[in-house]
N, C-alpha and C positions, 0 to 999 in steps of 0.2 A: 504494500500500500504506500503511495507517495507521501512524502513529508508534507504536513499541513501547518502552515504558519498561522499563528493566532494573534499576531500584532499587525497594526497598520503602519508601524514605524519601519524605516528601511532596515533590511536584514543586516546583521553583523557578519561580515565575511572575514575569515582568517585563513591563512595558509601556513602549514608547518611540515617539517620533516617528521614522519611518524617513526619512532624508535621502538615502540611496543604498543600493544593494544590494551586499552583501559575501558572498563565499563561497557557501554554499548557500541564501542568502536567497530568491532568485528561485524556486528549486526548491521550497523549503519553503512559500513563499507560494502557489504554484500548487497544490501538493498539498493544503494546508489549504482553499483556496477550492474545489477540485474536490470534496473530501469534504463541505463544507458545501452545495454545490450539489446533489450527489447525495442528500443528506439532506433537501432541500426548503427550504433557506435560502439561495437563490442570488442574492440582491441583483439580480434581474432575469433571470438565466439559469435555465432549467429543467433543462438538462443541461450538463455541463461542455463548453466549447468545445474545439476542437483546441488542443493544448498551445501551439503558436506564437501563436495568438490570445490565450490567457491570459497568456503571457509579455509580449506587446506591451501588453496592457491594463495590467499592473502597472508596466512600464517607463514607460508614458505617464502613469500616475497620479502618478508622482513628479515630473513636470515640468509638470503643469498649473498655470498661475498661479492663486494663491488657494486652493490645495488643500494640505492636510496629511494625510499617510498615517500612521496609527498601527498598530503591530503589538503583539500579545501573544505572548510566548514561553513555552513550557513546556520547562524544562531546556535553554534555548538555541535550541530549534526554533520557528520561527514557526508558530503554531497559530490565530491570530485576527487580524482587522484591522477598522478602520473609518476613515472619512475625514471631515475637517472641510472643508466647502466654503464659501467666502466669496462674497458676491454680486459681480457685475461692478462695476467702479469707476464706470461710468456709471449704475448703478441706485441713485440717491440715495434713493429711497423705501424701498428694502430694505436700506439700509446698516447698520441695527442688528440684522439677523437673519442668522445663519449657519445652515448646514444640515449635519446629521449624515447620512451616507450610507454605503452599502456595508459595513454592520456584520455580521460573522459570526464564529463560533467553530467550528472543526472538531469534529465529534462526539466524537472521542477525547480532546478537551481540555476538555470541558464539565464544569461542577460545581466549578470551582476559583476562581470569582470573577473570571475574566479579562475577561469582557464588562463587568462593573461597573467594573473598573479602567480599561478602555479608555474608557468613557463619561466617567468622572471626569476623565481626562487631557484629553480633548477639551473638556470643559466649562471646565477651567482655562485652556486656551489661548484659547478663545473669549472668556471673561471678560477675560483679560489683554489681548486684542486690542480690547476695548471693545464687544463685541457685547452687546446687551441680551437677546436671545432665541436659543435654539437650537431648530431645527425638524427634524422627521423624518417619514417615512411608512413604513408597514409593512403587509404582508399580514395580514389579520385571522386567518389560519390559524396565524400564528407566535405562539402563546400564551406561550411562554417569554420571547420578546423583549418582548412586550406587558407581561407581568408585571414584567420588569426595568425597562422605561421608566417604568411607573406607580409602582414602588417608589422610583424616583429623583426623583419629582416631576413627571414629564412629564404634561401635561394633554391628553386627547383632545378635539379641537375639532370633529372631523367624520369622516364615513365616505363612502366612494365604493363603491357596490355593483358597479361595473364597473372596479375598480382594475386587475385583472390577469386573464389567462386561463391557467389551468393545466390541461393535459391536456384541453382543450376545454371546461372548466367555468369560468364567471365566478367570480372570488374577490373579495370585498370588501377594501378597504384602509382603514386608519385613519391619521389625521393628528394629530400631536402637536406641542406646543411646551412649552418650559420657560423661564421668566424667570430669567435669570442674575443 
């Protein structure tokens, strides 16, 4: 069930690096991801997986070496997330490039600048960690995400007409980088 605001005041939007799950965090994160997946922005999933699989995914994401999980909250409730993924230590040739992945905002929380703030936070961490570029890929059908990436200075360097298959139809993908 979507998050229901009970106030007429503007929402309080915060962004943070999530180091561990507290209270309702896992529940909120799974609900927000389910809503984004159902709306077509599923960072790989086309339909929400079983709740146990989703919970395991998020619990695992927090312990993956070289990964930082960021969340956006609306009035304290997790409504968005993205991850900064660093290259493996033995990949010297890619040591200067980090990857932005798993970016989504639940439909009920869009329009408040949360995705922009998430991306800016990841960029700061990547820059502070000495990365020279941040890279990402996205389905070509995700026009709002593409508009945001390009407005933040990400450069499309290529497309793949066979990036994904959604409901039996091939969907193109776009690849981006940003010099930090």
